[in-house]
TIDO-168539 format. One line per 2 residues: for each residue x, y, z of N, C-alpha, C. Coordinates in pm, 1 decimal, padded with zeros to 6 digits. Example, Ala and Ser with C-alpha at 12.3 -4.5 7.8 and 13.67 -1.06 7.14 Angstrom:
<rs>
01319.0:-00569.0:00780.0:01230.0:-00450.0:00780.0:01320.0:-00330.0:00780.0 | 01285.0:-00225.0:00708.0:01367.0:-00106.0:00714.0:01290.0:00003.0:00787.0 .
</rs>
This chain:
<rs>
01154.8:-01192.6:05678.3:01253.7:-01113.2:05604.3:01183.4:-01004.2:05524.2 | 01257.6:-00896.0:05492.2:01202.2:-00785.2:05416.4:01178.4:-00826.5:05271.8 .
01068.4:-00776.0:05212.0:01039.4:-00802.1:05072.1:01094.2:-00694.8:04980.8 | 01182.2:-00607.9:05028.4:01235.6:-00499.5:04947.4:01333.5:-00551.2:04843.3 .
01339.1:-00478.0:04729.0:01432.8:-00512.0:04622.3:01567.3:-00448.1:04653.3 | 01663.9:-00530.3:04690.0:01795.2:-00480.0:04728.2:01890.0:-00465.4:04609.7 .
01847.3:-00507.3:04491.8:01939.4:-00510.5:04378.6:01935.2:-00382.9:04294.3 | 01823.1:-00314.2:04291.0:01809.1:-00200.1:04200.0:01776.6:-00069.6:04270.5 .
01749.1:-00071.5:04398.8:01712.6:00050.2:04469.7:01826.0:00095.0:04561.3 | 01835.8:00224.6:04589.3:01941.3:00272.3:04680.0:01925.8:00213.6:04819.8 .
02040.5:00177.0:04878.2:02039.8:00126.9:05015.0:02055.0:00241.3:05113.3 | 01974.2:00240.2:05218.2:01972.1:00347.6:05317.2:02014.6:00294.0:05453.3 .
02104.6:00366.7:05519.5:02139.7:00337.3:05658.4:02074.1:00442.7:05746.9 | 02014.3:00397.7:05856.0:01954.4:00487.8:05954.7:02042.6:00488.6:06079.4 .
02085.9:00607.2:06119.8:02160.5:00620.3:06244.6:02063.3:00651.9:06358.1 | 02109.4:00629.6:06481.4:02019.3:00652.0:06594.9:01895.1:00566.4:06583.9 .
01916.1:00440.7:06547.9:01804.8:00352.3:06511.1:01698.7:00339.5:06619.7 | 01738.9:00341.8:06745.7:01644.0:00316.7:06854.0:01566.2:00441.6:06896.7 .
01606.9:00558.7:06848.3:01538.6:00682.2:06884.7:01403.0:00694.3:06818.3 | 01327.7:00794.4:06862.2:01193.8:00811.4:06804.6:01199.0:00836.7:06654.0 .
01286.7:00928.4:06612.1:01297.3:00953.1:06468.8:01362.7:00835.5:06398.3 | 01460.1:00772.5:06462.4:01523.0:00656.5:06401.5:01422.0:00547.2:06370.7 .
01335.4:00518.7:06465.7:01234.2:00415.6:06444.6:01137.1:00455.3:06333.8 | 01096.6:00582.6:06333.2:01006.7:00629.5:06227.9:01073.6:00618.2:06091.5 .
01201.6:00653.8:06084.2:01273.8:00645.8:05957.8:01286.1:00501.7:05908.7 | 01315.9:00410.0:06000.5:01326.9:00268.5:05961.8:01194.8:00218.3:05905.3 .
01086.0:00250.2:05971.9:00953.9:00206.3:05923.2:00922.7:00268.4:05787.0 | 00962.2:00393.0:05769.5:00936.5:00460.3:05641.8:01016.3:00396.6:05529.7 .
01143.0:00365.8:05556.4:01226.5:00300.9:05455.0:01174.0:00161.3:05423.1 | 01137.2:00085.7:05525.5:01086.6:-00050.2:05502.8:00956.1:-00049.9:05422.3 .
00879.1:00056.1:05433.4:00750.8:00063.8:05362.8:00766.4:00112.9:05218.7 | 00886.2:00157.4:05183.5:00907.6:00217.0:05051.7:00948.7:00113.0:04948.0 .
00903.9:00133.9:04824.7:00949.9:00048.1:04715.2:01055.1:00119.5:04630.5 | 01099.5:00237.2:04677.0:01199.1:00315.1:04601.8:01339.9:00302.4:04660.7 .
01349.1:00248.3:04781.5:01477.0:00229.3:04849.3:01468.7:00099.6:04928.3 | 01582.1:00057.7:04985.5:01579.6:-00054.5:05078.5:01665.5:-00022.5:05200.2 .
01636.3:-00088.3:05309.7:01711.0:-00068.3:05432.9:01840.0:-00148.2:05425.8 | 01953.0:-00076.2:05424.0:02082.5:-00142.5:05413.0:02154.1:-00154.2:05546.4 .
02111.9:-00077.0:05645.0:02179.9:-00082.7:05773.7:02109.7:00000.8:05878.3 | 02140.2:-00029.2:06003.0:02087.4:00044.7:06117.2:02199.7:00058.0:06219.0 .
02225.9:00180.1:06262.3:02339.2:00208.3:06350.5:02288.3:00265.6:06481.6 | 02347.3:00221.4:06591.5:02317.1:00282.1:06720.8:02446.5:00288.7:06801.4 .
02440.2:00355.8:06914.7:02561.1:00378.5:06994.0:02608.6:00247.9:07058.9 | 02738.3:00241.9:07079.4:02797.5:00124.4:07142.9:02735.5:00101.4:07279.8 .
02706.4:-00024.5:07310.1:02650.0:-00059.5:07439.6:02499.3:-00062.2:07444.0 | 02433.1:-00010.1:07341.1:02287.0:-00011.6:07340.8:02238.2:-00154.9:07325.3 .
02125.3:-00186.9:07387.3:02080.4:-00326.2:07385.7:02023.7:-00370.2:07250.0 | 02010.8:-00278.6:07154.4:01970.8:-00317.9:07019.5:02088.8:-00373.6:06938.9 .
02211.2:-00344.3:06978.6:02328.0:-00387.9:06901.9:02328.7:-00540.4:06891.1 | 02345.0:-00589.7:06768.5:02347.7:-00733.3:06743.9:02211.1:-00794.9:06720.1 .
02104.8:-00716.1:06732.3:01970.1:-00769.2:06710.3:01919.9:-00731.9:06571.3 | 01831.1:-00814.0:06516.8:01763.4:-00777.0:06392.8:01675.7:-00656.1:06421.3 .
01685.8:-00553.9:06337.2:01616.7:-00428.9:06367.6:01465.0:-00446.4:06362.7 | 01416.4:-00534.3:06275.8:01272.3:-00559.3:06271.9:01221.7:-00616.3:06402.5 .
01296.5:-00710.4:06458.6:01258.7:-00769.0:06586.9:01274.1:-00668.1:06699.3 | 01377.7:-00584.6:06692.8:01396.1:-00481.4:06795.5:01279.4:-00384.0:06796.9 .
01219.1:-00363.2:06679.9:01102.4:-00275.0:06669.6:00972.8:-00344.5:06712.0 | 00983.6:-00471.8:06745.4:00864.5:-00544.8:06790.3:00793.3:-00620.6:06680.6 .
00856.7:-00632.0:06562.7:00795.5:-00702.8:06451.5:00875.7:-00824.6:06411.1 | 00864.5:-00860.7:06284.5:00936.6:-00977.1:06234.1:01073.8:-00936.0:06182.9 .
01161.5:-01033.2:06166.6:01297.0:-01006.7:06120.4:01296.2:-00950.4:05978.9 | 01388.6:-00856.0:05953.2:01400.2:-00796.4:05819.9:01537.9:-00822.1:05759.0 .
01623.9:-00892.9:05832.1:01754.8:-00926.6:05778.9:01859.5:-00817.2:05792.7 | 01833.1:-00718.6:05875.8:01929.6:-00610.9:05899.7:01963.5:-00609.3:06048.4 .
02090.4:-00627.7:06079.7:02136.0:-00633.8:06217.9:02185.4:-00496.4:06261.7 | 02140.9:-00449.6:06376.0:02184.5:-00320.4:06429.3:02332.0:-00329.8:06469.3 .
02409.8:-00230.9:06428.8:02554.1:-00231.9:06453.7:02598.9:-00099.9:06514.1 | 02716.5:-00102.1:06577.4:02777.8:00022.5:06622.6:02897.8:00059.2:06535.0 .
02918.0:-00014.7:06425.5:03027.2:00012.6:06332.0:02970.6:00091.1:06214.0 | 02971.8:00224.0:06227.6:02907.4:00308.6:06127.6:02975.6:00298.7:05991.4 .
03108.2:00299.7:05988.8:03177.8:00298.1:05860.6:03146.0:00171.2:05782.5 | 03145.3:00058.3:05849.9:03112.8:-00067.8:05782.0:02972.4:-00063.0:05723.8 .
02878.2:-00006.7:05800.7:02740.8:00003.1:05751.9:02731.6:00098.8:05633.4 | 02798.0:00214.6:05644.5:02790.7:00315.1:05538.3:02850.4:00263.3:05408.1 .
02955.2:00181.9:05419.5:03023.5:00131.3:05300.3:02932.7:00042.9:05215.2 | 02825.2:-00007.0:05272.8:02733.4:-00096.2:05200.8:02610.1:-00022.7:05150.9 .
02609.2:00109.7:05165.5:02487.9:00185.8:05136.5:02514.9:00298.6:05038.2 | 02406.1:00353.6:04985.8:02414.4:00470.2:04898.4:02373.1:00598.8:04968.9 .
02312.5:00586.3:05086.6:02271.3:00705.8:05161.0:02261.4:00675.3:05309.2 | 02282.2:00779.9:05387.8:02270.0:00773.7:05533.9:02171.5:00881.7:05575.6 .
02075.3:00844.6:05657.5:01981.4:00943.6:05712.0:02007.7:00953.3:05861.4 | 02031.3:01076.6:05906.6:02092.2:01099.2:06037.3:02017.3:01207.6:06115.5 .
01941.1:01165.3:06214.8:01877.5:01255.7:06310.5:01930.7:01217.1:06448.1 | 02051.7:01259.5:06480.0:02110.3:01216.9:06607.3:02148.8:01337.9:06691.5 .
02276.0:01350.5:06724.2:02325.9:01460.9:06806.1:02446.3:01521.9:06735.6 | 02478.0:01648.5:06764.9:02583.7:01717.2:06689.4:02715.8:01642.1:06680.2 .
02768.5:01593.3:06792.7:02898.7:01526.3:06788.3:02893.7:01401.9:06700.5 | 02786.5:01325.6:06712.2:02772.1:01204.9:06629.8:02758.5:01241.8:06482.8 .
02681.5:01344.4:06453.1:02659.6:01384.0:06314.8:02788.8:01428.6:06248.3 | 02872.7:01503.2:06320.6:03001.3:01545.1:06264.5:03086.6:01422.2:06231.2 .
03090.1:01325.4:06321.9:03165.2:01202.1:06294.8:03106.3:01128.6:06174.8 | 02974.2:01116.9:06169.6:02909.5:01046.3:06059.6:02934.0:01116.2:05926.0 .
02945.0:01249.8:05926.1:02969.4:01322.7:05801.3:03101.7:01280.3:05739.4 | 03204.2:01267.0:05823.0:03333.3:01223.1:05772.5:03329.7:01080.0:05721.2 .
03258.7:00994.1:05794.3:03251.4:00853.3:05754.0:03167.7:00835.9:05627.9 | 03058.4:00909.6:05617.3:02974.9:00901.9:05496.7:03051.6:00953.7:05376.1 .
03133.4:01056.6:05396.7:03215.3:01108.3:05286.7:03316.1:01003.4:05240.9 | 03375.4:00931.4:05336.7:03467.2:00823.1:05300.1:03397.4:00718.1:05214.4 .
03273.2:00688.5:05250.8:03196.1:00586.7:05179.0:03131.3:00641.7:05052.3 | 03143.0:00774.5:05030.6:03080.0:00842.7:04916.7:02928.6:00819.5:04916.2 .
02871.7:00818.1:05035.1:02727.9:00801.1:05050.2:02662.5:00937.5:05072.2 | 02544.6:00956.3:05016.7:02466.7:01077.3:05043.6:02436.7:01081.6:05193.0 .
02459.8:01196.0:05254.7:02435.4:01210.9:05398.4:02323.9:01312.8:05417.8 | 02209.9:01267.1:05464.9:02094.7:01353.2:05491.7:02092.3:01381.8:05640.7 .
02104.3:01509.6:05676.4:02119.0:01548.9:05816.6:01996.4:01626.1:05864.2 | 01928.0:01569.3:05962.6:01817.6:01638.7:06027.1:01850.7:01677.6:06170.0 .
01974.9:01654.8:06211.3:02019.9:01687.8:06346.5:02015.1:01838.1:06368.3 | 01967.2:01880.3:06485.1:01965.5:02022.2:06519.1:02063.2:02048.1:06634.4 .
02083.9:02174.8:06665.5:02176.0:02211.2:06772.3:02320.9:02219.0:06728.2 | 02345.4:02217.3:06596.7:02481.4:02224.6:06545.2:02537.2:02366.4:06563.9 .
02662.6:02376.3:06605.9:02724.5:02507.8:06618.4:02809.5:02536.3:06493.6 | 02871.9:02653.6:06490.1:02947.9:02693.2:06371.9:03062.0:02596.9:06342.9 .
03128.7:02549.2:06448.2:03238.3:02454.3:06429.5:03188.2:02323.9:06368.7 | 03072.3:02277.3:06415.8:03013.3:02155.3:06360.0:02981.9:02174.2:06211.4 .
02922.8:02287.3:06178.3:02883.3:02313.9:06040.1:03005.7:02324.9:05950.4 | 03112.8:02383.2:06002.1:03237.1:02390.0:05924.8:03289.8:02250.0:05893.7 .
03285.5:02162.1:05993.0:03332.4:02024.6:05972.2:03245.5:01952.6:05869.4 | 03115.4:01972.8:05877.5:03024.2:01911.2:05780.6:03050.1:01966.1:05640.6 .
03077.4:02095.8:05630.6:03105.8:02157.2:05500.4:03232.0:02099.1:05438.5 | 03330.9:02069.2:05521.3:03452.1:02006.6:05468.6:03421.4:01868.0:05412.5 .
03337.1:01793.6:05482.1:03299.7:01660.1:05433.8:03223.7:01668.9:05301.6 | 03149.5:01778.5:05282.8:03069.1:01795.2:05161.3:03154.0:01816.5:05036.2 .
03283.8:01836.9:05053.9:03371.9:01844.0:04936.6:03382.2:01708.4:04866.5 | 03352.1:01602.2:04940.6:03372.8:01466.8:04889.4:03243.2:01388.2:04870.0 .
03132.7:01439.0:04919.1:03005.8:01365.9:04909.5:02889.7:01464.2:04914.6 | 02775.1:01416.1:04876.3:02653.3:01497.1:04883.2:02604.4:01500.8:05027.3 .
02584.5:01621.2:05079.1:02524.9:01636.9:05211.4:02402.6:01726.3:05198.7 | 02289.0:01677.5:05244.2:02166.2:01756.6:05249.4:02135.0:01781.5:05396.3 .
02143.8:01907.4:05436.6:02120.2:01941.7:05577.2:02008.2:02044.7:05586.7 | 01914.5:02020.3:05676.4:01803.9:02114.3:05694.8:01755.6:02108.8:05838.4 .
01713.5:02223.5:05889.1:01654.3:02227.6:06021.9:01520.2:02158.2:06026.5 | 01459.5:02140.1:05908.8:01330.9:02071.3:05902.2:01316.3:02012.1:05762.6 .
01272.3:01887.5:05755.6:01264.7:01816.1:05628.5:01126.4:01820.5:05563.6 | 01028.8:01884.1:05625.9:00893.0:01877.8:05572.2:00872.3:01978.3:05460.1 .
00787.1:01942.3:05364.6:00751.7:02031.3:05253.9:00688.4:02158.7:05308.5 | 00595.8:02143.9:05403.4:00523.4:02259.5:05455.8:00614.9:02361.5:05520.3 .
00711.1:02315.9:05601.1:00801.1:02409.5:05668.2:00889.7:02480.8:05567.3 | 00933.2:02410.1:05464.4:01018.2:02475.1:05365.3:00940.1:02575.6:05281.1 .
00813.9:02549.6:05257.1:00728.3:02651.3:05195.1:00711.8:02770.5:05289.2 | 00693.3:02741.8:05419.4:00681.5:02849.0:05518.4:00808.0:02934.3:05521.1 .
00923.1:02871.1:05506.3:01049.0:02945.2:05503.5:01050.6:03045.2:05388.3 | 01008.1:03000.8:05272.1:01004.4:03090.5:05156.6:00903.6:03203.1:05175.8 .
00787.3:03169.6:05231.6:00686.2:03272.1:05258.9:00737.9:03374.5:05359.1 | 00807.7:03326.2:05461.9:00862.7:03416.0:05564.0:00958.9:03516.1:05501.3 .
01045.1:03467.2:05415.0:01140.9:03555.3:05347.2:01068.3:03660.7:05264.5 | 00966.2:03619.6:05190.6:00893.8:03713.0:05103.8:00815.2:03815.9:05184.7 .
00750.7:03771.6:05292.6:00673.2:03865.5:05374.6:00766.6:03964.1:05444.3 | 00878.7:03914.8:05495.8:00974.5:04003.5:05561.9:01027.9:04108.8:05465.7 .
01048.0:04069.9:05340.4:01096.7:04164.9:05240.8:00990.8:04268.4:05204.8 | 00864.6:04226.3:05211.5:00755.3:04315.3:05170.2:00717.1:04416.5:05277.5 .
00739.6:04381.8:05405.1:00697.1:04468.6:05515.5:00813.5:04554.9:05563.6 | 00781.9:04672.8:05612.3:00888.8:04761.5:05659.8:00917.0:04736.9:05807.3 .
01007.0:04817.7:05862.1:01052.5:04797.5:06000.1:00947.6:04831.7:06104.2 | 00831.5:04883.7:06062.2:00721.6:04905.9:06156.6:00665.4:04773.6:06207.6 .
00695.1:04664.8:06137.1:00647.5:04532.3:06177.1:00757.1:04460.6:06254.3 | 00728.9:04428.0:06380.5:00818.4:04343.9:06459.8:00803.4:04199.2:06413.9 .
00912.3:04124.1:06418.4:00909.1:03982.4:06380.4:00940.7:03897.6:06502.2 | 00853.4:03802.7:06529.8:00873.1:03707.4:06638.7:00854.5:03565.7:06585.9 .
00945.0:03475.9:06624.1:00934.8:03334.1:06588.8:00904.3:03257.5:06717.0 | 00790.4:03188.5:06718.2:00748.5:03114.1:06837.1:00743.1:02966.2:06800.7 .
00813.6:02884.7:06877.6:00815.2:02741.4:06847.2:00772.7:02660.9:06968.2 | 00704.3:02549.1:06940.9:00648.2:02461.8:07043.1:00696.0:02318.7:07016.3 .
00752.3:02254.6:07119.3:00797.0:02116.3:07105.8:00772.0:02038.2:07235.1 | 00790.9:01907.7:07225.0:00773.2:01816.4:07337.2:00874.6:01845.5:07447.6 .
00845.8:01794.4:07565.8:00927.0:01829.0:07682.6:01060.2:01754.6:07691.0 | 01092.6:01674.7:07589.6:01221.8:01605.4:07588.8:01320.0:01664.9:07488.3 .
01278.2:01766.0:07417.8:01369.0:01830.5:07321.7:01476.1:01906.1:07397.9 | 01602.6:01889.5:07355.3:01713.8:01939.3:07437.0:01774.1:02069.6:07387.0 .
01737.8:02114.2:07266.0:01796.2:02237.9:07215.0:01687.5:02343.2:07191.0 | 01725.3:02468.3:07206.6:01634.5:02579.4:07181.6:01716.6:02702.6:07143.7 .
01668.3:02784.2:07049.9:01550.3:02761.0:06966.5:01570.4:02637.1:06877.2 | 01461.1:02586.6:06826.0:01469.8:02469.4:06739.4:01542.1:02504.1:06610.1 .
01591.9:02401.8:06543.2:01655.6:02424.3:06414.3:01561.5:02488.9:06314.7 | 01434.7:02451.2:06321.3:01335.5:02511.1:06231.7:01315.1:02657.9:06263.3 .
01307.5:02692.0:06392.8:01290.5:02832.0:06431.4:01407.5:02916.0:06380.2 | 01528.6:02864.3:06392.4:01645.3:02936.9:06343.3:01641.8:02949.6:06191.1 .
01594.8:02845.9:06124.4:01581.8:02850.7:05978.9:01482.0:02959.5:05938.4 | 01372.4:02970.1:06010.7:01272.8:03073.3:05983.1:01328.2:03211.6:06014.7 .
01403.2:03220.6:06124.3:01466.6:03347.5:06157.8:01565.2:03391.8:06051.2 | 01643.2:03296.0:05999.7:01737.5:03326.6:05891.6:01663.0:03377.5:05767.9 .
01549.1:03314.3:05739.0:01470.5:03356.3:05622.6:01417.7:03497.9:05641.2 | 01369.5:03529.1:05762.0:01320.1:03663.6:05789.7:01432.4:03766.5:05779.1 .
01548.0:03731.0:05833.5:01662.5:03822.3:05827.8:01707.0:03843.8:05683.9 | 01709.1:03737.4:05605.7:01749.1:03749.8:05465.7:01650.8:03838.9:05390.6 .
01521.2:03821.3:05419.6:01421.6:03905.5:05355.5:01440.9:04052.6:05387.8 | 01487.0:04080.1:05507.4:01509.3:04218.4:05550.3:01648.5:04270.6:05514.4 .
01735.2:04179.8:05468.5:01869.0:04222.2:05432.1:01959.4:04248.3:05550.3 | 01940.5:04170.8:05658.3:02022.3:04185.5:05778.2:02082.4:04050.4:05815.7 .
02178.1:04052.9:05908.0:02242.4:03930.2:05957.2:02171.2:03888.5:06085.4 | 02121.6:03765.6:06088.7:02041.2:03722.4:06202.4:02115.8:03736.8:06334.0 .
02243.0:03697.6:06338.9:02318.1:03701.6:06464.6:02324.5:03842.8:06523.4 | 02309.2:03944.2:06438.7:02318.7:04081.8:06485.5:02185.6:04137.1:06535.5 .
02075.4:04067.5:06505.0:01942.8:04120.6:06541.4:01857.9:04021.2:06620.0 | 01912.5:03904.3:06652.7:01833.2:03800.9:06719.6:01819.6:03829.0:06869.6 .
01698.4:03819.3:06919.9:01670.5:03822.7:07063.7:01624.8:03683.1:07103.3 | 01712.7:03607.2:07168.4:01682.6:03466.7:07197.0:01628.9:03443.4:07336.7 .
01648.0:03536.2:07426.8:01599.8:03512.6:07562.5:01568.3:03643.5:07631.5 | 01449.2:03654.2:07683.4:01410.6:03775.1:07754.8:01372.1:03735.9:07896.8 .
01432.1:03803.9:07992.8:01403.3:03774.0:08132.6:01436.2:03897.6:08215.1 | 01351.7:03929.3:08310.8:01377.2:04044.5:08396.1:01346.8:04175.9:08326.3 .
01412.8:04281.5:08368.0:01392.1:04413.9:08309.3:01477.2:04423.5:08183.9 | 01417.1:04399.3:08069.6:01491.6:04393.1:07943.8:01490.8:04524.7:07867.8 .
01402.9:04618.1:07911.2:01388.6:04740.1:07833.9:01296.0:04718.0:07716.5 | 01268.3:04825.4:07645.4:01177.3:04816.3:07531.2:01238.9:04731.4:07419.9 .
01151.7:04673.5:07340.3:01196.7:04592.9:07226.5:01273.3:04682.0:07129.6 | 01388.6:04632.5:07084.8:01469.8:04711.4:06992.9:01416.3:04696.9:06850.8 .
01397.3:04807.7:06784.8:01342.1:04807.4:06649.2:01430.0:04725.7:06556.4 | 01366.6:04646.9:06472.2:01439.6:04567.9:06373.7:01488.6:04433.8:06422.8 .
01476.7:04406.4:06553.2:01521.8:04277.6:06603.8:01421.1:04167.7:06571.2 | 01470.8:04044.4:06570.3:01387.3:03926.6:06547.4:01388.9:03844.0:06674.9 .
01272.6:03827.6:06735.1:01263.0:03758.9:06863.3:01232.4:03611.1:06849.6 | 01278.6:03533.7:06948.2:01252.1:03390.0:06951.3:01192.7:03352.5:07086.1 .
01091.9:03267.5:07083.7:01034.6:03211.7:07206.0:01021.8:03061.2:07188.3 | 01059.1:02986.0:07291.6:01055.7:02839.4:07285.7:00966.9:02785.3:07396.1 .
00872.1:02701.3:07357.3:00781.3:02636.2:07451.7:00811.0:02486.8:07449.6 | 00825.1:02426.9:07567.6:00851.0:02283.9:07581.0:00742.9:02225.1:07671.4 .
00657.6:02141.3:07613.8:00546.4:02087.8:07693.2:00491.0:01960.8:07629.4 | 00458.9:01865.0:07713.7:00386.6:01746.4:07670.7:00452.6:01673.6:07555.8 .
00370.9:01634.9:07458.8:00417.5:01552.9:07346.9:00408.1:01627.2:07214.2 | 00416.0:01759.2:07216.1:00402.2:01838.2:07093.9:00511.4:01798.2:06994.5 .
00472.5:01758.8:06875.2:00568.7:01714.4:06774.4:00645.7:01833.1:06719.4 | 00576.3:01939.4:06686.3:00643.2:02058.3:06635.5:00544.8:02157.1:06577.4 .
00543.4:02278.6:06631.4:00461.1:02386.6:06577.6:00547.6:02511.6:06571.1 | 00530.1:02589.0:06464.7:00608.7:02710.3:06446.9:00520.2:02823.0:06394.9 .
00527.9:02936.3:06462.0:00460.3:03057.6:06418.0:00564.6:03163.5:06386.0 | 00542.0:03236.0:06278.3:00619.5:03356.7:06249.4:00520.7:03472.6:06251.2 .
00538.2:03562.3:06346.8:00446.4:03673.8:06365.2:00510.3:03803.4:06316.3 | 00434.4:03876.3:06235.5:00472.4:04010.1:06191.8:00369.4:04104.5:06252.1 .
00410.9:04190.6:06343.7:00315.0:04272.0:06419.2:00351.1:04419.8:06412.1 | 00252.9:04500.1:06371.1:00267.2:04645.4:06375.3:00174.6:04699.3:06483.8 .
00161.8:04830.0:06491.4:00071.8:04889.2:06589.9:-00074.6:04865.3:06555.9 | -00103.9:04829.6:06431.9:-00244.7:04820.0:06389.5:-00286.3:04683.6:06336.6 .
-00191.3:04593.4:06312.2:-00230.2:04462.2:06259.4:-00120.4:04360.1:06284.0 | -00160.0:04232.6:06275.7:-00066.2:04121.2:06289.1:-00087.6:04022.2:06176.3 .
00022.0:03970.4:06126.1:00018.6:03862.2:06028.2:00090.7:03744.5:06092.6 | 00027.2:03627.8:06092.6:00088.1:03509.8:06154.0:00092.0:03397.2:06051.6 .
00211.8:03349.9:06024.1:00231.7:03233.1:05938.9:00257.5:03114.1:06030.7 | 00189.3:03002.9:06005.3:00197.6:02890.2:06100.2:00212.1:02757.9:06027.7 .
00293.0:02670.6:06089.0:00301.1:02531.7:06044.9:00285.6:02441.0:06165.7 | 00204.1:02336.7:06151.7:00183.3:02238.1:06257.8:00213.3:02099.4:06202.4 .
00306.0:02030.7:06264.4:00335.4:01891.6:06227.7:00244.4:01800.0:06308.9 | 00163.4:01723.2:06240.8:00070.3:01632.2:06308.2:00132.7:01495.3:06335.6 .
00238.8:01464.4:06262.4:00299.8:01331.6:06273.3:00445.4:01340.8:06228.5 | 00534.7:01267.5:06294.5:00676.3:01270.8:06257.8:00703.6:01214.9:06118.6 .
00605.1:01149.5:06059.9:00626.3:01093.9:05926.2:00655.4:01202.8:05823.7 | 00613.0:01326.9:05848.4:00642.2:01434.1:05752.1:00793.0:01455.4:05742.4 .
00863.6:01442.1:05854.3:01008.7:01459.1:05853.5:01076.6:01338.8:05788.5 | 01027.2:01219.1:05820.4:01085.4:01097.3:05763.8:01066.3:01093.0:05612.7 .
00946.5:01129.0:05565.7:00921.5:01128.0:05421.3:01009.3:01230.2:05348.8 | 01027.5:01347.2:05410.3:01114.3:01447.9:05349.7:01258.4:01402.2:05343.9 .
01305.5:01339.2:05450.9:01443.3:01289.8:05453.9:01465.6:01181.7:05348.6 | 01367.3:01094.2:05333.2:01378.5:00988.6:05232.1:01381.6:01049.4:05091.9 .
01299.6:01149.9:05070.9:01299.3:01219.8:04941.6:01436.9:01280.5:04913.5 | 01498.8:01338.2:05017.1:01631.1:01398.4:05001.4:01735.6:01292.7:04967.1 .
01727.8:01177.2:05031.9:01824.3:01069.4:05006.7:01816.2:01021.4:04862.7 | 01695.4:01010.7:04809.9:01677.6:00967.9:04670.8:01724.8:01077.7:04575.4 .
01688.3:01201.6:04604.7:01726.0:01315.1:04520.4:01877.4:01326.9:04505.6 | 01950.1:01299.6:04612.3:02093.8:01319.4:04612.0:02173.6:01216.5:04535.6 .
02109.5:01112.0:04485.6:02184.7:01001.5:04425.8:02264.2:01040.1:04301.7 | 02216.8:01135.8:04223.7:02287.5:01170.6:04100.8:02346.2:01311.4:04106.3 .
02363.9:01365.3:04228.2:02415.6:01500.6:04241.4:02566.0:01499.9:04267.4 | 02628.5:01611.2:04231.2:02771.8:01627.5:04256.1:02795.0:01652.9:04404.1 .
02913.2:01617.4:04456.5:02943.0:01648.4:04596.6:02919.5:01795.2:04626.8 | 02868.6:01820.7:04746.8:02840.8:01958.3:04786.3:02741.9:01962.8:04899.7 .
02720.2:02083.2:04951.3:02625.4:02105.2:05060.4:02494.8:02157.0:05003.5 | 02387.4:02087.4:05032.8:02254.7:02122.6:04982.3:02158.4:02134.1:05099.6 .
02038.8:02186.5:05070.8:01934.0:02189.0:05172.7:01802.7:02143.4:05109.9 | 01695.7:02144.8:05188.7:01567.5:02094.0:05138.7:01507.9:02183.6:05031.7 .
01544.4:02309.9:05029.4:01496.7:02396.0:04922.7:01552.5:02350.2:04788.3 | 01675.6:02300.4:04788.8:01731.0:02240.3:04665.8:01653.4:02115.4:04627.1 .
01628.6:02030.7:04724.5:01556.2:01905.2:04699.3:01417.5:01932.6:04641.8 | 01349.9:02032.2:04696.5:01212.1:02063.4:04655.7:01204.9:02157.9:04537.1 .
01320.9:02205.4:04489.4:01321.1:02296.8:04375.5:01268.4:02434.4:04409.8 | 01288.3:02476.5:04536.1:01232.3:02604.7:04581.9:01335.8:02713.0:04594.2 .
01464.4:02682.3:04573.6:01566.7:02787.0:04584.4:01551.1:02885.0:04468.7 | 01578.2:03010.1:04500.8:01566.6:03115.6:04397.4:01665.0:03089.7:04284.3 .
</rs>
């Protein structure tokens, strides 16, 4: 059984328990003395359902049974950490709001409709959503905004991201977050200047646009470059994730931070105290 203190620390539910990030998050929560594991959720029909999550992970029992009943799990917790898929995350946002649990969202690939639904849920509960939960990436986001503001339009901006060959969305949520920061620094709307795919005879690069390139190969956890290039020099800002624990630790920090906050939509810059 788990040695965590369940009486005085916030209870955390992990969704997508059997996934790579889900497993990392469960291990991170179990190793923490600031929170306890209150639940683990996975999709209906998965072979982890009904099993002790510690045993499902290949270890000893921790007293938490994997369930497909998200609302029941959320009702027993103070926070939900969610790195799943857009449709599931939208559903979980509504359920977490019902339970008045902090909802930490690391899911990427969300469209405008998904974000609108999540924003509605944030009227009733704390939601922390970010394309990337790591301290380093959020510092990079701020640096990108400042550099973009400092440089003129003679500098082209390109965002290059590298991920493992099983990632299903592109550009990554982090790449889009960096692109948004660059656009904000320049005082433009990203959707109006983004070049997301180049193929064939595309013509010359349009001045002021922000380009995106996505690489999918091997087991790359996550690397992001923001390049500012003029005719005479290049500036490259880079972040490399060496281990998924950086995302899990950031998400856990967000879950703890949100415990005494008013309902609303927040991001990791709020959690880290980096918002202007």
